[in-house]
Structure formats: structure tokens, C-alpha cells
GUTI-74783 format. One line per 2 residues: number of its first residue (from 1); for each residue x, z, y of C-alpha. Coordinates in pm, 1 decimal. Example, Ala and Ser with C-alpha at 12.3 -4.5 7.8 and 13.67 -1.06 7.14 Angstrom:
2
1> 1230.0,780.0,-450.0  1367.0,714.0,-106.0
This chain:
496
1> 4281.7,-4341.4,-207.3  4091.2,-4043.9,-106.2
3> 4212.0,-3750.2,65.6  4167.9,-3351.4,-89.7
5> 4306.3,-3180.5,187.0  4382.8,-3196.8,558.6
7> 4439.6,-2924.5,751.7  4641.0,-2770.3,1026.3
9> 4864.2,-2495.7,1050.2  5091.0,-2327.1,1381.8
11> 5452.8,-2334.4,1279.6  5508.0,-2002.4,1228.3
13> 5670.4,-1834.3,964.7  5367.4,-1700.2,734.0
15> 5237.0,-2090.9,721.7  5529.6,-2198.5,524.6
17> 5399.8,-1929.8,235.6  5013.3,-2040.1,323.9
19> 5155.7,-2481.0,246.2  5317.4,-2322.1,-103.7
21> 5051.8,-2175.2,-258.2  4753.5,-2461.4,-107.2
23> 5016.8,-2738.6,-248.7  5067.2,-2557.3,-630.5
25> 4725.1,-2492.5,-645.2  4641.1,-2891.7,-580.9
27> 4922.9,-3070.3,-754.6  4858.1,-2838.6,-1086.3
29> 4483.8,-2936.6,-1036.2  4585.3,-3261.6,-1040.5
31> 4802.2,-3241.7,-1303.5  5145.7,-3301.3,-1117.7
33> 5434.5,-3161.6,-1366.8  5577.0,-2845.5,-1363.7
35> 5915.5,-2940.9,-1220.8  5747.4,-3193.0,-980.6
37> 5574.4,-2889.3,-850.8  5863.2,-2648.3,-804.7
39> 6052.8,-2936.9,-632.0  5817.5,-2999.5,-358.1
41> 5793.4,-2670.6,-260.2  6182.1,-2654.3,-270.7
43> 6212.3,-2998.3,-23.6  5899.9,-2839.9,230.8
45> 6014.7,-2457.1,221.4  6288.3,-2666.5,353.6
47> 6169.9,-2919.9,554.3  5917.4,-2670.2,772.5
49> 6163.8,-2398.6,799.1  6385.7,-2665.2,1011.9
51> 6079.9,-2750.7,1205.7  5978.4,-2366.9,1253.2
53> 6374.0,-2328.5,1422.5  6349.4,-2557.1,1602.5
55> 5976.6,-2525.1,1770.8  6037.6,-2169.4,1817.8
57> 5888.7,-2042.5,2138.6  5649.4,-2315.2,2174.3
59> 5299.3,-2411.5,2088.7  5414.9,-2596.2,1745.8
61> 5109.8,-2784.3,1479.3  5214.9,-2957.3,1195.7
63> 4947.8,-3100.2,930.4  4902.1,-3129.0,571.8
65> 4754.4,-3362.4,437.2  4730.6,-3454.2,23.3
67> 4596.4,-3767.2,-54.9  4474.6,-3893.1,-408.8
69> 4624.8,-4231.4,-475.0  4648.4,-4425.0,-741.7
71> 4842.2,-4279.2,-1056.0  4930.1,-3972.0,-833.5
73> 4968.4,-3767.6,-530.6  5099.3,-3818.6,-175.6
75> 5125.6,-3588.3,51.9  5220.0,-3570.7,401.8
77> 5305.1,-3345.6,688.5  5228.3,-3494.5,1025.2
79> 5454.6,-3270.7,1356.8  5464.1,-3361.6,1681.6
81> 5851.9,-3211.9,1722.9  6146.7,-3464.4,1821.7
83> 6444.4,-3306.6,1641.3  6425.3,-3463.8,1332.0
85> 6302.8,-3797.4,1349.3  6667.4,-3948.5,1470.1
87> 6842.5,-3832.7,1159.0  6529.1,-3883.9,886.5
89> 6525.3,-4255.3,975.6  6915.3,-4322.8,978.3
91> 6849.2,-4172.6,638.9  6605.9,-4354.9,515.7
93> 6718.1,-4674.4,715.9  7082.3,-4595.8,506.4
95> 7071.4,-4410.3,180.3  7422.6,-4357.4,229.9
97> 7434.3,-4220.4,601.1  7640.3,-3891.8,571.6
99> 7439.7,-3578.7,797.6  7614.2,-3322.9,1029.4
101> 7489.7,-3018.8,865.8  7615.5,-2811.5,1186.4
103> 7397.1,-3079.1,1385.1  7067.9,-2983.8,1243.2
105> 7100.7,-2631.7,1160.5  7059.4,-2622.4,786.1
107> 6864.3,-2985.8,921.4  7135.2,-3204.4,681.6
109> 7069.9,-2991.7,361.6  6706.9,-3054.5,457.4
111> 6734.5,-3408.3,430.3  6995.0,-3418.2,149.7
113> 6766.5,-3215.6,-64.4  6497.3,-3471.2,-5.5
115> 6667.8,-3757.5,-76.1  6837.6,-3631.7,-393.5
117> 6463.4,-3482.1,-565.2  6230.5,-3783.4,-345.6
119> 6454.7,-4044.3,-292.7  6170.0,-4284.6,-195.0
121> 6055.1,-4076.7,91.0  5887.3,-4213.5,389.5
123> 5974.5,-4113.8,763.8  5765.1,-4297.1,1033.4
125> 5596.9,-4231.9,1338.3  5236.8,-4354.7,1392.8
127> 5003.3,-4263.6,1701.4  5319.6,-4052.6,1884.4
129> 5348.2,-3841.5,1561.4  5637.3,-3769.0,1311.0
131> 5529.7,-3846.3,901.7  5673.1,-3726.6,647.5
133> 5555.7,-3842.1,282.0  5654.3,-3829.7,-46.5
135> 5442.8,-3939.9,-345.4  5446.3,-3749.1,-727.9
137> 5327.0,-3898.4,-1025.5  4962.9,-3760.2,-1212.4
139> 5018.9,-3685.2,-1570.5  4672.4,-3899.3,-1600.7
141> 4411.6,-3968.6,-1336.4  4130.9,-4097.3,-1704.0
143> 3844.0,-3966.8,-1843.5  3997.6,-3682.8,-2108.3
145> 3794.5,-3758.9,-2442.5  3839.9,-3524.4,-2687.8
147> 3738.7,-3685.2,-3067.1  3702.5,-3444.3,-3384.4
149> 3689.2,-3620.3,-3659.9  3859.7,-3503.9,-4076.8
151> 3866.2,-3840.9,-4176.1  4228.0,-3989.0,-4067.0
153> 4157.0,-4328.7,-4101.3  3775.4,-4339.5,-3912.5
155> 3999.7,-4097.5,-3630.4  4230.4,-4381.9,-3541.3
157> 4038.0,-4635.4,-3502.0  3799.2,-4479.3,-3266.2
159> 4162.5,-4336.1,-3068.3  4248.7,-4718.7,-3160.6
161> 3899.8,-4820.1,-2987.8  3906.8,-4588.4,-2609.5
163> 4290.9,-4542.2,-2551.6  4334.2,-4842.5,-2310.6
165> 4009.5,-4679.8,-2092.9  4062.3,-4293.6,-2156.4
167> 4274.2,-4018.6,-2214.7  4245.2,-3989.4,-2582.4
169> 4352.3,-3644.5,-2770.3  4285.8,-3697.3,-3087.5
171> 4229.2,-3384.4,-3357.9  4188.4,-3405.3,-3764.1
173> 4133.8,-2995.8,-3753.3  3822.2,-2886.9,-3542.0
175> 4061.1,-2513.2,-3483.3  4297.1,-2774.4,-3237.9
177> 4073.2,-2923.5,-3126.9  3905.8,-2565.2,-3022.4
179> 4205.0,-2456.2,-2906.9  4249.3,-2739.8,-2669.7
181> 3886.7,-2717.7,-2553.9  3871.2,-2378.8,-2440.2
183> 4188.8,-2445.1,-2232.9  4136.2,-2788.7,-2061.8
185> 3853.8,-2987.6,-1865.5  3694.6,-3239.1,-2043.5
187> 3471.3,-3543.6,-2025.6  3351.2,-3611.6,-2320.6
189> 3387.0,-3512.3,-2681.7  3318.5,-3757.1,-2959.0
191> 3246.4,-3545.9,-3295.2  3205.9,-3605.3,-3643.4
193> 2872.3,-3370.8,-3773.8  3061.6,-3240.3,-4127.6
195> 3388.5,-3102.8,-4066.1  3613.9,-2953.7,-4338.4
197> 3503.0,-2603.1,-4184.2  3216.0,-2589.3,-4012.4
199> 2913.1,-2840.9,-3917.3  2972.0,-2956.7,-3566.2
201> 2629.8,-2785.5,-3426.4  2799.6,-2460.1,-3487.7
203> 3119.6,-2606.5,-3311.2  2886.5,-2699.9,-2956.1
205> 2712.9,-2422.6,-3021.6  3080.6,-2164.5,-3052.6
207> 3187.2,-2431.3,-2688.3  2829.1,-2377.1,-2469.0
209> 2951.7,-2047.2,-2356.4  3279.4,-2215.5,-2196.1
211> 3214.3,-2256.4,-1794.5  3417.5,-2522.1,-1669.7
213> 3274.8,-2755.0,-1973.5  2915.6,-2713.4,-1841.4
215> 2900.9,-3102.5,-1782.5  3074.0,-3217.2,-2120.2
217> 2876.9,-3509.7,-2270.6  2907.5,-3461.2,-2626.8
219> 2821.1,-3775.0,-2885.0  2779.3,-3667.9,-3254.3
221> 2863.9,-3939.7,-3525.5  2739.1,-3910.3,-3828.5
223> 2628.7,-4149.7,-4202.8  2367.3,-3887.7,-4214.9
225> 2024.7,-4084.8,-4053.0  1748.9,-3887.2,-4141.4
227> 1496.5,-3759.7,-3873.7  1518.6,-3385.1,-3942.3
229> 1934.3,-3385.7,-3981.5  1903.9,-3551.9,-3607.0
231> 1624.4,-3336.3,-3472.4  1802.5,-3042.2,-3599.4
233> 2162.3,-3122.4,-3403.5  2037.4,-3266.3,-3061.4
235> 1806.0,-2893.2,-3059.2  2185.8,-2794.6,-2958.2
237> 2275.9,-2946.3,-2678.2  2377.8,-3304.7,-2729.3
239> 2400.3,-3644.3,-2535.0  2379.1,-3873.4,-2868.4
241> 2359.1,-3908.5,-3168.4  2490.1,-4216.1,-3346.0
243> 2569.6,-4344.6,-3723.1  2833.5,-4476.8,-3850.0
245> 2971.2,-4681.2,-3893.6  3051.4,-4795.5,-3526.5
247> 3236.2,-5090.4,-3397.5  3491.5,-5074.2,-3098.6
249> 3172.2,-5209.5,-2886.6  2928.9,-4996.1,-3028.6
251> 3183.3,-4709.1,-2963.7  3300.3,-4847.7,-2534.9
253> 2879.0,-4893.2,-2441.9  2834.5,-4545.6,-2602.2
255> 3054.0,-4363.6,-2426.8  2969.0,-4558.4,-2064.4
257> 2653.0,-4446.8,-2141.0  2648.6,-4064.5,-2124.4
259> 2960.6,-4045.7,-1869.8  2691.5,-4225.3,-1685.7
261> 2397.2,-4066.8,-1745.9  2585.6,-3741.5,-1701.8
263> 2738.8,-3811.7,-1372.4  2388.9,-3951.7,-1262.1
265> 2271.6,-3598.7,-1337.3  2501.6,-3399.1,-1241.2
267> 2389.6,-3569.4,-862.1  2050.5,-3553.7,-917.5
269> 2116.3,-3115.0,-996.2  2302.0,-3149.3,-638.0
271> 2057.7,-3303.6,-427.0  1760.0,-3119.3,-563.3
273> 1898.3,-2781.6,-689.0  2108.9,-2685.8,-405.0
275> 1857.0,-2707.7,-155.8  1779.5,-2577.7,198.0
277> 1834.3,-2184.3,204.5  1680.1,-2132.4,554.0
279> 1751.6,-1743.2,703.5  1563.9,-1589.4,986.0
281> 1849.9,-1430.7,1262.5  1612.5,-1364.0,1509.4
283> 1346.4,-1495.9,1710.0  1570.1,-1811.2,1854.3
285> 1810.1,-1859.5,1571.6  1793.7,-1929.9,1214.0
287> 2060.3,-2040.7,1002.1  2031.9,-2318.2,691.0
289> 2253.6,-2342.0,424.4  2314.3,-2578.2,152.2
291> 2535.0,-2670.1,-85.3  2745.0,-2440.9,-386.8
293> 2718.5,-2136.3,-153.0  2334.9,-2108.1,-233.6
295> 2430.0,-2104.6,-573.9  2535.8,-1753.2,-748.4
297> 2800.3,-1859.0,-954.0  3039.0,-2022.2,-704.0
299> 3372.6,-1968.8,-529.3  3194.0,-2067.3,-157.4
301> 2976.8,-1806.6,-29.3  2776.0,-1675.6,247.1
303> 2756.5,-1338.1,419.4  2515.5,-1227.9,653.9
305> 2431.7,-928.0,823.6  2218.1,-808.1,1139.3
307> 2221.1,-500.4,1318.1  1845.4,-532.9,1442.4
309> 1926.9,-218.9,1717.2  2207.6,-356.7,1847.5
311> 2073.0,-754.2,1852.7  2406.6,-796.6,1685.6
313> 2406.8,-1052.5,1353.7  2722.4,-1154.4,1186.6
315> 2747.9,-1460.7,969.0  3039.1,-1530.4,732.7
317> 3168.1,-1849.9,545.5  3384.1,-1792.6,276.1
319> 3573.9,-2033.1,58.9  3820.5,-1898.4,-262.1
321> 4045.5,-2160.5,-398.9  4002.5,-2302.3,-739.3
323> 3693.1,-2304.4,-973.1  3432.3,-2202.0,-1219.7
325> 3406.9,-1847.4,-1322.9  3795.1,-1697.7,-1174.9
327> 3710.3,-1828.6,-785.0  3305.7,-1730.7,-855.6
329> 3449.3,-1328.1,-968.5  3647.8,-1327.0,-682.8
331> 3381.4,-1416.8,-457.9  3159.5,-1181.8,-603.9
333> 3469.9,-907.1,-517.0  3534.4,-1042.6,-140.9
335> 3126.1,-1048.6,-100.4  3110.9,-689.8,-176.2
337> 3422.8,-579.3,-14.3  3375.5,-751.2,316.2
339> 2933.7,-652.2,304.8  3127.3,-314.1,335.0
341> 3330.2,-383.8,628.0  3071.7,-493.0,852.5
343> 2814.9,-193.1,757.7  3104.3,7.6,900.5
345> 3221.7,-134.0,1200.6  3058.1,-458.2,1482.6
347> 3449.9,-559.2,1575.2  3509.6,-875.4,1419.4
349> 3889.0,-890.9,1480.9  3873.5,-548.9,1312.8
351> 3694.8,-595.6,1034.4  3938.1,-949.0,929.0
353> 4213.8,-744.1,1043.6  4134.9,-405.5,727.9
355> 4028.0,-745.3,486.2  4428.2,-870.9,551.7
357> 4521.5,-545.3,476.1  4301.9,-458.6,160.8
359> 4449.0,-778.9,24.0  4747.0,-730.8,38.7
361> 4732.2,-375.8,-92.4  4527.4,-540.6,-393.5
363> 4231.7,-317.0,-278.1  3974.5,-604.9,-298.9
365> 4157.4,-928.9,-500.1  4428.2,-989.0,-691.4
367> 4733.6,-1057.1,-398.7  4761.7,-1467.1,-575.0
369> 4437.4,-1521.5,-478.4  4378.8,-1759.4,-195.6
371> 4052.0,-1797.4,74.0  3961.4,-1906.7,367.6
373> 3699.3,-1772.3,602.7  3527.5,-1853.0,908.1
375> 3346.5,-1542.8,1104.3  3112.2,-1564.2,1354.3
377> 2937.3,-1237.4,1553.6  2627.5,-1336.8,1803.1
379> 2456.9,-1075.8,2035.2  2236.0,-1307.4,2239.0
381> 2347.7,-1584.8,2419.7  2717.1,-1509.8,2330.9
383> 2975.7,-1610.1,2004.8  3247.5,-1464.0,1863.9
385> 3374.4,-1645.9,1630.4  3750.6,-1643.6,1414.2
387> 3829.4,-1915.4,1177.3  4102.3,-1883.2,917.1
389> 4181.4,-2189.7,745.1  3845.2,-2385.3,714.0
391> 3778.4,-2708.7,916.2  3728.2,-2676.2,1252.3
393> 3335.4,-2615.7,1319.3  3131.5,-2803.2,1540.1
395> 2941.0,-2706.3,1833.2  2623.6,-2931.2,1928.5
397> 2404.8,-2903.5,2297.4  2100.0,-3045.7,2219.5
399> 1985.4,-3063.8,2561.1  2298.6,-3282.2,2676.6
401> 2386.5,-3441.9,2393.3  2723.4,-3384.4,2334.2
403> 2926.7,-3257.1,2038.9  3247.4,-3068.3,2070.1
405> 3482.6,-2958.7,1775.7  3616.6,-2599.2,1819.3
407> 3982.1,-2588.3,1645.0  4151.2,-2250.1,1604.3
409> 4232.6,-2214.0,1279.0  4459.5,-1854.7,1165.7
411> 4647.9,-1792.0,927.0  4564.0,-1703.4,560.7
413> 4460.8,-1341.1,486.8  4701.2,-1121.0,235.2
415> 5069.6,-1352.7,374.3  5149.4,-1132.6,684.2
417> 5094.8,-731.8,673.7  5200.2,-750.2,1061.5
419> 4993.7,-1055.8,1172.3  4674.4,-931.6,1427.5
421> 4394.4,-1100.4,1427.5  4191.0,-1183.5,1690.0
423> 3871.5,-1316.8,1763.7  3747.9,-1593.7,2066.2
425> 3405.9,-1623.7,2233.7  3221.4,-1867.1,2430.1
427> 2843.1,-1849.7,2573.9  2593.8,-2097.1,2408.5
429> 2395.9,-2340.9,2539.1  2036.4,-2273.5,2572.8
431> 1973.1,-2528.2,2243.1  2251.5,-2566.0,2058.2
433> 2366.9,-2639.3,1662.5  2653.5,-2479.4,1540.0
435> 2780.8,-2686.6,1165.6  3042.6,-2515.8,1005.7
437> 3185.7,-2653.5,629.5  3404.7,-2624.6,357.1
439> 3650.1,-2867.4,305.9  3493.5,-2964.1,-14.2
441> 3220.4,-3135.6,164.2  3464.1,-3444.8,197.1
443> 3652.6,-3442.8,-75.1  3701.8,-3801.2,-220.2
445> 3570.0,-3938.9,28.0  3783.7,-4229.5,197.8
447> 3631.9,-4252.8,497.7  3738.0,-4032.6,724.2
449> 4095.2,-3888.7,871.3  3956.8,-3569.4,907.0
451> 3683.1,-3258.7,814.8  3577.4,-3285.6,1159.8
453> 3573.8,-3652.8,1201.2  3378.1,-3717.2,925.5
455> 3050.0,-3533.2,1006.8  3118.8,-3705.6,1357.3
457> 3093.1,-4007.4,1170.0  2747.1,-3893.1,1023.8
459> 2611.5,-3682.5,1335.5  2630.2,-4024.4,1536.4
461> 2370.4,-4194.9,1297.3  2107.2,-3878.1,1356.5
463> 1903.0,-3748.7,1655.3  2008.6,-3417.1,1716.8
465> 1582.5,-3368.3,1792.9  1472.2,-3389.4,1492.0
467> 1273.0,-3125.0,1310.0  1416.8,-3254.2,947.7
469> 1777.7,-3249.2,1151.4  1999.0,-2986.7,860.4
471> 1790.0,-3133.8,550.0  1932.2,-3523.5,699.9
473> 2285.0,-3357.8,776.9  2303.7,-3217.3,424.5
475> 2196.0,-3593.4,250.6  2420.6,-3761.9,490.2
477> 2700.4,-3561.3,370.4  2658.8,-3509.7,8.7
479> 3026.6,-3574.2,-132.1  3062.3,-3805.5,-405.9
481> 3041.9,-3660.9,-745.1  3331.3,-3504.7,-866.8
483> 3504.6,-3182.2,-1034.7  3539.7,-3044.8,-702.5
485> 3161.1,-3041.9,-676.7  3121.8,-2674.5,-714.9
487> 3311.3,-2647.4,-349.5  3068.6,-2867.3,-139.3
489> 2874.1,-2556.4,158.8  2735.0,-2678.2,502.0
491> 2574.7,-2457.0,719.1  2397.9,-2507.1,1048.2
493> 2283.8,-2274.9,1312.5  1975.0,-2354.0,1505.9
495> 1976.3,-2184.4,1858.0  1606.6,-2271.3,2025.0
């Protein structure tokens, strides 16, 4: 099991919309059926509505956890309210139990919905907190392989060789295959050199323009073993050229080799190309940025702006949900708009409230786009900050060798026109690190229960006095290689 998402929310009405949007994004990415996504939204809306109603006037919080499990996804809501536990446990112990709707306001209806759509739900207490958990089936968690071969007998044979280990999509028509590939994430392509309507080289040149296929492995199959043909085919950017006929063992070994090579190449790219981007803020503060925010086309970005006359430094870490060109385009629009705000104001709260108004009114980005934001303002030894949906950031006092987690997350921007965002402030130690990161940094890791705990575990192995502290931390935190690799950013501010 690996955790895809872990975040705390205040039990306020805007949290419902935030949770629904987040669930829709992650469940769609995990290939959960539209029907299950709709049912999940309905059930959790009812469940959270009851939590909020019964916590009004209190500082209630809940945590949403999305886990990637074998064959699907598990969703868990963790809270410390008491109103639901007795009835939910009775319902779980006795599926025929009758719930009196009036006793829990709409609680009875909520339990009826849960039992109808997810009869195998779990409700249990752990560490003095309630856990409500449902599981959903993913349509396919296998590596996706597309085969294009115009000879039907060969096509069926290769499909038979691979179907036990991969999700195989077989096409005898290159145009149908092109339509499929242009709309789906595919891991590996096996293509015959001489197709009915075009050469494989032309087909490959056409699909090379798709950003979402940047890590696609390509194997060309042919009976032509001429050196000139092989050289010409390799020149368009393929991973292997194999001579037909091929037996089952040959096909399986070639696919494994190409997929492993693509994985190793991408890991090397992340480690080497995504190096430390060092920014000097002033004589005693520097900013190190690692990961996808250093890449021009990414859904993550870091924006820094300094007003040297006033001694003010602003730093924003933004994570746009989604991947590929769509997220990168939204990030680019946001970055330009935030830059305009910070140039014309020195008040962090006002900037964020203006940004909220702009998103709600569709001025800077589409309203259906979701992003999280962590904003800092530094003036001498004072730090002002505001956290909107990002993981808690960490403050390290280097002299006293202590680590403090600063938890303060506001509702997602663009959901509530009347909500007023307010920053918080603190005085920094004389020598300190501030560590912030997007949630993609620890995606698909099974060794953490919360984002800040993941980082703290890494910090326990390190010396805060090391001159290579920032780079060493990034190397230790490099995420496991997945398709979420473009969503991993680490930001370290060093105050000396």
C-alpha cells in the first residue's frame, strides 16, 4: 500500500467542495469508474455534512487519506467527533439495524447511503480517532502496452504472450491506435515497421509531439534486418528494433528490458537535471529549490520577489493539480498573475484575497482548476506565512537542533467568495532552515503516515550543520519513480 494524498481540513462547509474536487482528480487518475466516482462524491458529501453540522462552533478538523492499494484505491476520513461512532459501529456490526433518522439529524440517511453504495465500509477507532474507510476498484493498475500489427494472426499471438502481465490494447489499424494513444497514458508501444497505410517511422514522428508520451518505450518489429533500414528507424527515437518472428520468451524479455531502461533513464534525469537552484535573497538568507519547480514546463513553481528598499522578500510555492501540459499552462498563467499582485502590494493576506477573487471571477485561470499555495514574507528576522492546502512546513533551529512543524492550512482558493485569508507570523531563530514541499515529494512511499513525518524521518539521519544539507535532503527525499514524478518539489530556505 502507498499513500497518494494526506491532508487535514477544517470542518467548515468549503471543505466539502475541496474534498470532492480532490477526490475527482485522484480517482480519475487511478482509473476508477465514473459511477464509483459519482457514488463516492454523494456518500462523502453526506458524511462530511453531518460532521460539520455536529462540530459547528468548535475547532473541528478531519483528515482525508487516499491510499493506492492492490487493485484499487482506499479512502479514509479521520476525525475526532463522537456523534457518528455509536450508530456507525452498530450499523457495521448489524447490517439489518434500523437507524432513527431524527437522532442524528441527517445521520440516518447518511448511513443508509453508505450501506447502499459501499456495504463493505469500515468504521473503527484508532489512536482515539474515528476512521471511516471505503475501497474502490481500479480498472487497471497494470503497465499499459499498445500493439500495432496489421497481420491479425501475429497481432493475436503477441497479445496472448503479454496479456497476463500487462494491460494490452491491440490494433490492426494505425489510425485507431493513434486515436487511442493521443488520449491515454501508455507505457510501451510495439509496432510493426510496415503498416497498411504508413511506415512505423512516420507514426512515431506523429506521436512524439504528445507531452504525455514523453516516457513512452517504443519497440519496432520487422522482418527487414538490413542495416540501413535499422539505422533509419532508430533515428526517429525508438528503444529497440527486433527481427520477427519472435517467440513468447523473446517478447517478454524485450518488453521488460525496455521498460526497465526507461525507468532508469527517468530516475537519472530527476537526480541530475533537477539539481539545486540556488537563489540569494539577501546577505543572510538563501533559497534552494529542487525538483519539478526548477523545470520550465511543470505544474509546480516557485516565485520569489524582493523589495530591497523595504528589505522585504516574498516566496510562493504553488502546486497545480494535474500533470503534463494542462497543469503547466495553468501554472504559467498563475505565476504571471501572482507576480503582478506581489509587485503592487506588500501585504501577504491582501494578495491572497485578491487572488481568491480573481479565481472565483475567472480572471486569471479557469474556475475548475485546483491549486495549493504556500506564501512567505520575510522582513529581517520576522516570517509571515499563509498555507493554502500545502503540507505543513518545517522550521529547524540549527543551534538548538530542534524541528518544529507549522500546521496552518486554509481552504482551497476559488471556492468561497466571502472567505477572508489571514496570514500568521513568527520570529525566526538566529540560524534556521525552513523546509517546504509539495505532496508529490512523498507519493507512492509506504513508509510515512503524514507528509511532515516523512521529512522528519529523513532529517533524523542528517546533520543540520552540513554544508551540503540541502542537496543531501533532496537526494534522500527523491520520490519513487512513478508517473507523478513531475509533481515533486522541495524548497529549503537557509538563514545564517
